[in-house]
C-alpha positions in Angstrom: 102.8 3.1 75.2 101.3 6.1 73.3 98.1 6.0 71.3 98.4 6.7 67.5 96.5 10.1 67.9 99.2 11.3 70.3 102.0 10.9 67.8 102.9 14.0 65.8 103.3 13.7 62.0 106.9 13.2 60.9 106.9 16.0 58.3 105.2 18.5 60.6 102.3 18.9 58.2 98.8 17.5 58.3 98.3 17.5 54.5 97.7 14.1 52.7 100.2 12.7 50.4 99.7 13.0 46.6 98.3 9.8 45.1 99.8 10.3 41.6 96.4 10.1 39.9 96.5 12.5 37.0 93.8 14.5 35.3 93.4 11.7 32.7 92.3 9.1 35.3 88.5 9.8 34.9 88.9 9.5 31.1 90.7 6.2 31.5 88.0 4.9 33.9 85.2 6.1 31.5 86.9 4.5 28.5 87.2 1.2 30.4 83.5 1.3 31.4 82.5 1.9 27.7 84.7 -0.9 26.5 83.3 -3.2 29.2 79.7 -2.3 28.2 80.4 -2.8 24.5 82.0 -6.2 25.1 79.0 -7.3 27.2 76.7 -6.1 24.4 78.6 -8.1 21.9 78.5 -11.2 24.0 74.7 -10.9 24.5 74.2 -10.3 20.8 76.2 -13.3 19.9 74.3 -15.5 22.4 71.0 -14.3 20.9 72.2 -14.9 17.4 73.3 -18.5 18.1 70.2 -19.3 20.2 67.8 -18.2 17.4 69.9 -19.9 14.7 69.4 -23.4 16.1 
């Protein structure tokens, strides 16, 4: 039985495969973070509004 480090790569290259993540990925993650923060802010504002309205 051979250890995994002794096995040569099938393609003969040691480069990593491309992940498919494009240049817009950071913008999409940033947009999702902004939307999440805005939603959390709206929930907190609504809770405060109903708590003081009682």
